[in-house]
C-alpha positions as CSV (number, residue, x, y, z in Angstrom):
1,M,40.9,106.5,167.2
2,S,42.7,107.9,170.3
3,E,46.2,109.3,170.2
4,A,47.4,106.4,172.3
5,A,46.3,104.0,169.6
6,A,48.3,105.9,167.0
7,T,51.7,105.3,168.6
8,P,53.6,102.5,170.4
9,R,52.0,102.0,173.8
10,D,53.6,101.4,177.2
11,D,52.3,98.4,179.0
12,H,51.9,98.3,182.8
13,H,55.7,97.6,183.2
14,G,56.5,100.9,181.3
15,R,57.9,99.2,178.2
16,D,57.3,100.2,174.6
17,D,56.2,96.8,173.5
18,R,53.2,97.6,171.4
19,L,53.4,98.8,167.7
20,N,51.0,98.2,164.9
21,I,51.9,100.0,161.7
22,A,48.2,100.2,160.7
23,D,48.0,102.9,163.5
24,Y,51.3,104.5,162.6
25,F,50.6,104.9,158.9
26,L,46.8,105.3,158.9
27,G,45.1,105.6,162.2
28,A,47.4,108.4,163.4
29,R,46.2,110.7,160.6
30,L,42.7,110.6,162.0
31,A,44.0,111.1,165.5
32,E,45.8,114.2,164.2
33,G,42.6,115.6,162.8
34,H,43.5,114.9,159.1
35,G,40.8,112.4,158.4
36,D,39.3,114.6,155.7
37,D,42.6,115.0,153.8
38,V,43.0,113.2,150.5
39,A,44.9,109.9,150.9
40,I,44.4,108.2,147.5
41,I,43.7,109.6,144.0
42,T,42.4,107.2,141.3
43,E,40.5,107.5,138.0
44,Q,37.4,106.9,140.1
45,G,37.9,109.9,142.4
46,R,39.6,110.9,145.6
47,S,39.4,109.0,148.9
48,T,40.1,110.6,152.3
49,Y,42.1,109.1,155.1
50,A,38.9,108.6,157.1
51,E,37.3,106.7,154.1
52,V,40.3,104.5,153.7
53,H,40.4,103.8,157.4
54,S,36.7,102.9,157.5
55,R,37.1,100.5,154.5
56,A,40.2,98.9,156.1
57,N,38.2,98.3,159.3
58,H,35.6,96.5,157.2
59,Y,38.3,94.4,155.6
60,G,39.7,93.5,159.0
61,A,36.2,92.5,160.2
62,L,35.7,90.3,157.2
63,L,39.1,88.7,157.6
64,R,38.3,87.9,161.2
65,Q,34.9,86.5,160.2
66,A,36.7,84.3,157.7
67,G,38.8,82.8,160.4
68,T,42.1,84.7,160.1
69,R,44.1,85.0,163.3
70,A,47.0,87.1,164.4
71,E,50.4,86.1,162.8
72,E,48.6,84.1,160.0
73,R,49.3,85.1,156.4
74,V,46.8,86.8,154.0
75,L,47.7,86.5,150.3
76,I,46.8,89.8,148.5
77,A,46.8,89.5,144.7
78,M,45.1,92.7,143.6
79,P,45.7,95.7,141.2
80,D,46.7,99.0,142.8
81,G,43.7,100.9,144.1
82,V,41.7,101.8,147.2
83,D,40.7,98.2,147.8
84,M,44.2,96.9,147.7
85,V,45.2,99.5,150.3
86,A,42.2,98.7,152.5
87,A,43.1,95.0,152.3
88,I,46.7,95.7,153.4
89,F,45.7,97.8,156.3
90,G,42.8,95.5,157.3
91,T,45.2,92.6,157.4
92,L,47.7,94.6,159.6
93,Q,44.9,95.8,161.9
94,I,44.0,92.3,163.0
95,G,47.7,91.4,163.6
96,A,47.9,89.2,160.5
97,V,50.7,89.3,158.0
98,A,50.3,90.8,154.5
99,V,51.8,88.8,151.6
100,M,51.5,90.8,148.4
101,V,52.0,89.1,145.0
102,N,51.6,90.1,141.4
103,P,48.0,89.6,140.4
104,E,49.1,88.6,136.9
105,L,50.9,85.4,138.1
106,H,50.2,82.1,136.4
107,E,48.6,79.1,138.2
108,E,51.9,77.4,139.0
109,A,53.2,80.5,140.7
110,F,50.0,80.9,142.8
111,A,50.2,77.2,143.8
112,Y,53.8,77.8,145.0
113,F,53.0,81.0,147.0
114,L,49.9,79.4,148.7
115,D,51.8,76.3,149.7
116,Y,54.9,78.2,150.9
117,T,53.1,80.9,152.8
118,R,50.3,78.7,154.1
119,A,48.0,81.6,153.6
120,R,44.6,81.4,155.5
121,V,42.8,83.8,153.2
122,A,43.4,85.1,149.7
123,I,42.1,88.4,148.5
124,T,41.9,88.9,144.8
125,V,39.8,90.1,141.8
126,R,37.9,88.3,139.1
127,D,40.5,88.8,136.5
128,T,43.0,86.9,138.6
129,L,40.6,84.2,139.8
130,D,41.0,81.9,136.8
131,A,44.7,81.4,137.7
132,L,44.2,81.4,141.5
133,Q,41.1,79.3,142.0
134,G,42.6,75.9,141.1
135,P,45.5,76.3,143.6
136,A,43.1,77.8,146.1
137,A,40.8,74.8,145.9
138,A,43.8,72.5,146.4
139,S,45.3,74.3,149.3
140,P,44.9,72.5,152.7
141,H,45.5,75.8,154.5
142,L,43.2,78.3,152.8
143,L,40.0,79.0,154.6
144,D,38.5,81.5,152.1
145,T,39.0,83.4,148.9
146,L,37.6,86.9,148.8
147,V,36.9,88.3,145.4
148,V,36.5,92.0,145.8
149,D,34.6,92.7,142.6
150,D,32.3,89.7,142.9
151,E,28.6,90.7,143.2
152,T,28.4,89.2,146.7
153,F,31.5,90.8,148.2
154,E,30.1,94.1,149.3
155,A,27.2,92.4,151.1
156,R,29.7,90.2,152.9
157,L,31.9,93.2,153.8
158,A,28.9,95.1,155.2
159,A,27.6,92.2,157.2
160,A,31.0,91.6,158.7
161,A,31.3,95.3,159.6
162,R,27.8,95.3,161.2
163,G,28.7,92.2,163.2
164,A,31.9,93.8,164.5
165,A,30.1,96.9,165.5
166,E,27.4,95.0,167.4
167,A,30.1,93.0,169.2
168,N,32.6,95.8,169.9
169,G,30.9,99.1,169.6
170,E,30.8,101.8,166.9
171,N,34.4,101.5,165.9
172,G,34.1,97.8,165.1
173,F,37.2,96.6,166.8
174,E,40.5,97.7,168.3
175,T,43.7,97.4,166.4
176,F,45.5,94.2,167.5
177,P,48.4,95.1,169.9
178,T,51.3,93.6,167.9
179,H,54.8,93.8,169.2
180,P,57.4,95.9,167.3
181,D,59.2,92.6,166.4
182,D,56.1,90.8,165.2
183,P,56.0,90.1,161.4
184,A,54.0,92.7,159.4
185,F,54.8,91.8,155.8
186,W,56.5,88.9,153.9
187,L,58.5,90.3,151.1
188,F,60.1,88.2,148.4
189,S,63.7,88.4,147.2
190,G,64.4,89.0,143.6
191,G,66.8,86.3,142.7
192,T,67.1,85.1,139.2
193,T,67.3,81.4,140.0
194,G,65.1,79.1,142.1
195,K,61.9,79.9,143.9
196,P,61.5,83.3,145.6
197,K,62.2,83.2,149.3
198,A,60.2,85.1,151.8
199,V,61.9,87.9,153.8
200,V,60.0,88.2,157.1
201,Q,59.9,91.9,158.0
202,S,58.6,93.4,161.3
203,H,56.5,96.4,162.2
204,R,59.6,98.0,163.7
205,S,61.4,98.0,160.3
206,F,58.7,99.9,158.5
207,V,58.7,102.7,161.1
208,N,62.5,102.9,161.2
209,T,63.0,103.4,157.5
210,T,60.1,105.8,157.3
211,E,61.7,108.0,160.0
212,C,65.2,107.7,158.6
213,Y,64.7,107.8,154.8
214,A,61.2,109.1,154.0
215,K,61.3,111.9,156.6
216,G,65.0,112.4,156.9
217,V,66.0,112.3,153.2
218,L,63.0,112.8,150.9
219,R,61.2,114.9,153.5
220,Y,57.6,114.0,152.5
221,T,55.0,116.6,153.6
222,R,51.2,116.9,153.5
223,E,51.5,118.9,150.3
224,D,53.2,116.1,148.4
225,V,51.5,113.9,145.8
226,T,53.3,110.7,144.8
227,I,53.1,108.4,141.7
228,S,55.0,105.2,141.1
229,V,56.1,103.1,138.1
230,P,56.4,99.9,140.1
231,K,53.2,98.5,141.5
232,L,52.4,98.3,145.2
233,Y,53.3,94.6,145.6
234,F,57.0,95.7,145.1
235,G,58.5,96.6,148.5
236,Y,60.1,99.7,146.8
237,A,56.6,101.0,145.9
238,T,54.9,99.8,149.0
239,G,57.1,102.3,150.9
240,S,57.6,105.2,148.5
241,N,54.0,105.3,147.1
242,L,51.9,104.2,150.0
243,L,53.5,104.0,153.5
244,F,55.8,107.1,153.2
245,P,53.1,109.5,151.9
246,F,50.6,108.1,154.4
247,A,53.1,108.8,157.2
248,A,53.2,112.4,156.2
249,G,49.5,112.8,155.4
250,A,50.3,113.2,151.7
251,S,48.4,111.8,148.7
252,T,49.2,108.9,146.4
253,V,48.1,108.4,142.8
254,L,47.2,104.7,142.2
255,F,46.3,103.1,138.9
256,P,45.7,99.5,137.9
257,G,47.6,97.6,135.2
258,R,51.1,97.9,133.9
259,C,52.8,101.3,133.6
260,T,53.3,102.6,130.1
261,T,55.0,105.9,129.0
262,D,51.7,107.3,127.7
263,T,49.9,106.4,131.0
264,L,52.5,107.9,133.2
265,Y,52.9,111.1,131.2
266,S,49.1,111.6,131.2
267,L,48.7,110.9,134.9
268,I,51.6,113.3,135.8
269,E,50.1,116.0,133.7
270,R,46.6,115.4,135.1
271,Y,47.3,115.0,138.8
272,R,50.5,117.0,139.1
273,P,52.5,114.8,141.5
274,T,55.5,116.2,143.3
275,I,57.4,112.9,143.7
276,L,57.9,110.2,141.0
277,I,59.0,106.7,142.0
278,N,60.9,105.4,139.1
279,V,63.3,102.7,137.8
280,P,66.1,103.0,135.2
281,T,64.2,101.1,132.5
282,M,61.2,103.4,132.6
283,I,63.5,106.5,132.7
284,G,64.9,105.4,129.4
285,K,61.5,104.7,127.9
286,L,60.2,108.1,129.0
287,L,63.1,109.8,127.3
288,D,62.8,107.8,124.1
289,A,59.0,108.2,123.9
290,P,57.7,110.2,120.9
291,G,57.0,113.8,121.9
292,A,58.9,113.5,125.2
293,D,60.3,117.0,124.7
294,R,56.7,118.4,124.8
295,R,55.6,116.6,128.0
296,D,55.1,118.6,131.2
297,L,56.9,117.3,134.3
298,S,57.2,120.6,136.0
299,S,55.2,119.6,139.0
300,L,57.9,117.2,140.2
301,R,60.2,118.3,142.9
302,L,62.2,115.0,142.7
303,S,62.3,111.5,141.4
304,T,63.8,108.4,142.9
305,S,65.3,105.4,141.2
306,A,66.1,102.0,142.5
307,G,66.0,98.3,141.5
308,E,69.1,98.7,139.3
309,A,72.0,101.2,139.3
310,L,71.1,104.2,137.2
311,P,73.6,104.8,134.3
312,E,75.3,108.1,134.2
313,A,74.3,108.7,130.6
314,L,70.6,108.2,131.4
315,Y,70.8,110.6,134.3
316,R,72.3,113.3,132.2
317,R,69.8,112.9,129.5
318,W,67.0,113.1,132.0
319,I,68.4,116.3,133.6
320,D,68.8,117.9,130.1
321,A,65.2,117.0,129.2
322,F,63.3,117.7,132.5
323,G,65.7,119.3,135.0
324,V,64.3,117.1,137.8
325,E,66.8,115.6,140.3
326,I,66.9,111.8,140.4
327,L,68.0,110.3,143.7
328,D,69.4,106.9,142.8
329,G,69.6,104.6,145.8
330,L,70.0,101.0,147.0
331,G,67.7,99.1,149.2
332,T,66.9,95.4,149.8
333,A,64.0,93.4,151.2
334,E,66.3,92.3,153.9
335,M,66.7,95.9,155.2
336,W,63.3,97.0,153.9
337,H,63.9,99.8,151.5
338,I,66.6,102.4,150.8
339,F,69.6,102.7,153.1
340,L,72.1,104.1,150.5
341,T,71.1,107.1,148.4
342,N,71.9,110.3,146.8
343,H,70.5,113.2,148.7
344,P,68.6,116.3,147.5
345,G,71.1,118.9,146.4
346,D,73.9,116.3,146.7
347,V,73.7,114.0,143.7
348,R,77.0,112.4,142.7
349,V,76.1,111.1,139.2
350,G,76.9,107.4,138.7
351,T,77.0,106.6,142.4
352,L,74.5,105.3,145.1
353,G,75.3,108.4,147.2
354,K,75.9,108.0,151.0
355,P,74.3,106.0,153.8
356,V,70.9,107.2,155.2
357,A,71.3,108.5,158.7
358,G,70.5,105.6,161.0
359,F,72.3,103.0,158.9
360,D,75.9,101.8,159.1
361,V,77.2,100.6,155.7
362,R,80.6,98.9,155.2
363,V,82.6,97.4,152.4
364,R,84.1,94.0,153.5
365,D,86.1,91.1,152.2
366,D,85.2,87.4,152.2
367,D,86.3,87.2,155.9
368,G,84.0,90.1,156.9
369,Q,86.9,92.6,157.4
370,D,86.7,96.1,156.1
371,V,88.6,96.7,152.9
372,P,90.7,99.8,152.1
373,Q,88.8,102.7,150.6
374,G,88.5,102.4,146.9
375,E,88.6,98.6,146.8
376,V,85.7,96.5,145.7
377,G,84.1,94.3,148.4
378,W,80.8,92.9,149.8
379,L,78.2,95.4,151.1
380,W,77.3,95.0,154.8
381,V,74.7,97.1,156.5
382,R,73.1,97.3,159.9
383,G,70.2,99.3,161.3
384,D,66.8,98.8,162.9
385,S,65.2,97.7,159.6
386,R,66.9,94.4,159.4
387,A,64.6,91.4,158.6
388,L,63.9,88.7,161.1
389,Q,64.8,85.8,158.8
390,Y,64.2,84.1,155.5
391,W,61.2,81.8,156.0
392,Q,62.2,78.1,156.1
393,Q,65.7,79.0,154.9
394,S,67.8,78.7,158.0
395,A,71.1,78.1,156.2
396,K,70.6,81.2,154.0
397,S,69.4,83.2,157.1
398,H,72.6,82.3,159.0
399,E,74.7,83.3,155.9
400,A,73.0,86.7,155.4
401,F,72.1,87.8,158.9
402,R,75.2,88.0,161.1
403,G,74.5,89.5,164.4
404,S,73.2,93.0,163.9
405,W,74.5,93.0,160.3
406,Y,73.0,92.0,157.0
407,A,75.8,90.7,154.7
408,S,74.4,91.2,151.2
409,S,75.4,89.6,147.9
410,D,76.0,93.0,146.3
411,M,79.5,94.3,145.7
412,V,80.4,98.0,146.0
413,R,83.3,100.3,146.6
414,Q,83.5,103.6,148.5
415,D,85.4,106.4,147.0
416,E,87.6,108.9,148.8
417,D,84.7,111.4,149.2
418,G,82.5,108.7,150.9
419,Y,80.2,108.0,148.0
420,F,79.3,104.4,147.2
421,H,79.6,102.9,143.7
422,Y,77.6,99.8,142.8
423,C,79.7,97.1,141.1
424,G,77.1,94.3,140.7
425,R,75.8,91.2,142.4
426,G,78.6,88.9,143.6
427,D,77.6,86.2,141.2
428,D,77.7,88.7,138.3
429,M,81.2,90.0,139.0
430,L,83.8,88.7,136.6
431,K,87.4,87.7,137.1
432,V,89.0,88.6,133.7
433,S,92.7,88.1,133.2
434,G,93.0,87.7,137.0
435,K,91.3,91.1,137.7
436,W,87.8,92.0,138.9
437,L,85.5,93.5,136.3
438,A,82.2,95.0,137.4
439,P,79.6,94.6,134.7
440,K,78.1,98.0,135.5
441,E,81.3,99.7,134.7
442,L,81.4,98.3,131.2
443,E,77.7,98.9,130.8
444,N,78.0,102.5,131.7
445,C,80.8,102.9,129.3
446,L,78.9,101.3,126.4
447,L,75.7,103.4,127.1
448,Q,77.7,106.5,126.2
449,H,77.8,105.3,122.6
450,P,75.0,106.8,120.5
451,R,74.1,103.4,118.9
452,V,73.4,101.8,122.3
453,Q,70.0,102.1,123.9
454,E,70.3,99.5,126.6
455,V,73.0,96.9,127.5
456,A,73.6,94.1,129.9
457,V,77.1,92.6,130.4
458,V,77.5,89.0,131.7
459,G,80.3,86.6,132.0
460,V,80.1,83.6,129.6
461,P,82.7,80.7,130.1
462,D,84.9,79.9,127.2
463,A,86.1,76.4,126.3
464,S,88.6,76.5,129.1
465,G,85.9,77.6,131.7
466,L,87.3,81.1,132.0
467,A,84.7,83.9,132.1
468,K,84.6,86.3,129.2
469,P,82.5,89.5,129.1
470,Y,79.7,89.4,126.6
471,A,77.6,92.6,126.0
472,F,74.0,92.1,125.1
473,V,72.8,95.3,123.4
474,I,69.6,96.9,122.3
475,E,70.5,99.4,119.5
476,A,69.2,102.9,119.8
477,S,67.6,102.6,116.4
478,R,66.3,99.4,114.9
479,A,65.3,100.9,111.6
480,D,68.2,99.3,109.7
481,T,69.5,96.0,111.0
482,S,71.9,95.3,108.1
483,N,74.9,96.6,110.0
484,D,74.5,94.6,113.2
485,A,77.7,92.7,112.6
486,E,79.6,96.0,112.5
487,L,78.6,97.0,116.0
488,E,80.9,94.5,117.7
489,P,84.2,96.0,116.6
490,V,82.8,99.5,117.1
491,L,81.9,98.9,120.7
492,Q,85.1,96.9,121.4
493,T,87.2,99.9,120.2
494,F,85.0,102.3,122.1
495,A,85.5,100.4,125.4
496,R,89.2,99.9,124.9
497,E,89.7,103.7,124.5
498,R,87.9,104.5,127.8
499,L,88.6,101.5,130.1
500,E,91.5,99.3,131.1
501,P,92.3,97.0,128.1
502,Y,91.1,93.8,129.8
503,K,87.6,95.2,130.3
504,Y,86.4,95.4,126.7
505,P,83.5,93.0,125.6
506,R,84.8,89.9,123.9
507,T,81.5,89.5,122.1
508,V,78.6,91.8,121.3
509,V,75.1,90.3,120.8
510,V,72.4,92.5,119.4
511,L,68.8,91.8,120.7
512,D,65.4,93.2,120.3
513,D,64.8,93.1,124.0
514,L,66.4,91.9,127.2
515,P,64.8,89.1,129.3
516,R,63.6,90.2,132.7
517,T,62.8,88.6,136.1
518,H,59.4,88.9,137.9
519,L,60.7,92.1,139.5
520,G,61.5,93.7,136.1
521,K,65.3,93.3,136.5
522,V,67.5,92.0,133.6
523,D,67.6,88.2,133.8
524,R,71.3,87.7,133.5
525,G,71.0,84.0,134.0
526,K,68.9,83.6,130.9
527,L,71.4,85.8,128.9
528,R,74.3,83.6,130.1
529,A,72.4,80.4,129.2
530,S,71.6,81.7,125.8
531,I,75.2,81.3,124.7
532,P,76.3,77.7,124.1
533,V,79.6,76.8,125.8
534,P,82.2,76.0,123.1
535,P,83.7,72.5,123.3
536,A,87.1,72.2,124.8
537,S,89.8,71.6,122.3
């Protein structure tokens, strides 16, 4: 691939109006002479950038042969591995739009995504086919379903590649000349109610965040090796464990299936990654795993955390155990990835850090006006990673995308030193005794108690309709459950001694586990619904 194909091109009018991120993240590595460098590490071996690029070309050729055109959607429901990466880049190379979903979805969910996205081709594996094939057969839009581990797939792939080479020369085909504002991926918001809505993200967004966050903050290099707890269909992992390392010519460790503590510890000790992409829930599980004090994480130079605010107590336990900095941050599908983060050497525990250079972050009231420093308000952010729209959701698009700004549903405050503190989703914030209560503040307090392993605080209406804070707790040790009833007054007193009086939990509910959404976040709606509303007197 030529150098010109690896970067945005000028047309005959001299405008930078061509950008395809398949070139930026993958093709450019070959143009730079790094085709023989290791791109992907799996249990099956190591794949170079040249090998990944070649297989992506074959996928692109097969997708074209199947009838996929530029701007049409390709549904990718695959486990992490070389073929998933090739499917993603093959889709992008032909100017189509990658729609990644969890390969473990049920039939009803696949039916929804196929109908909503109007995908023209689905790429999957045999383990997923049972749930997908019924909705696929019923879809009026789907042209083909490619099953990558089917016995006929490799023959189809090779035939498509030969056909492309005969028609277009040895390289098969040129990367489609997408515009920077053309859609590249559809990402899905992680709401706890209703059907997921698609966030349409452009080629421009992925380059911008890579330059600002990956290169400017985390400083990926060719020597880095990454590994991730979330799977690639999560936007957080798509960036941190695929696109960011590829932009630097680094290597990524990929493995199929769900991440367990044993799997993660073993892979880290075997492949010696330098960057760990993590989430608070797994951080806690790694610390609580038997023999954690004997595991070797010395290869890591840093870890990231996102998805939910990282509790202070968890961070301090991690540092005591492993000494590896965790850079907690906040990103959204609407701004594609992290725009608020702690920085290497500048971690303010319990905060989201400061804005990534290139993004403007504000705290605003209901009227969109900046609030005084220290006060809680809505998070607004602008930068060149803002999404184009929510698909088929014009009212929600108008509410969220205001000029160059994205007005989020998250509530934050900025302290006098410029660090941002996460307070919770707007619909999770509680008005108790006429004052705001951020569930995270109470959760962080309760997590400091030795009997609390995990906690979620939600507002439950009383008989008068007033919200009262309930704490749903997983105890640190479940060996003896005979004293569960005693935990409530213990934690109530603990909170009263450390917080303003109105912030203590009115009720403590002990659970074996917390319900979670499809993105792994605590499903606060289910917790709220699990408590019956007392009848009004």
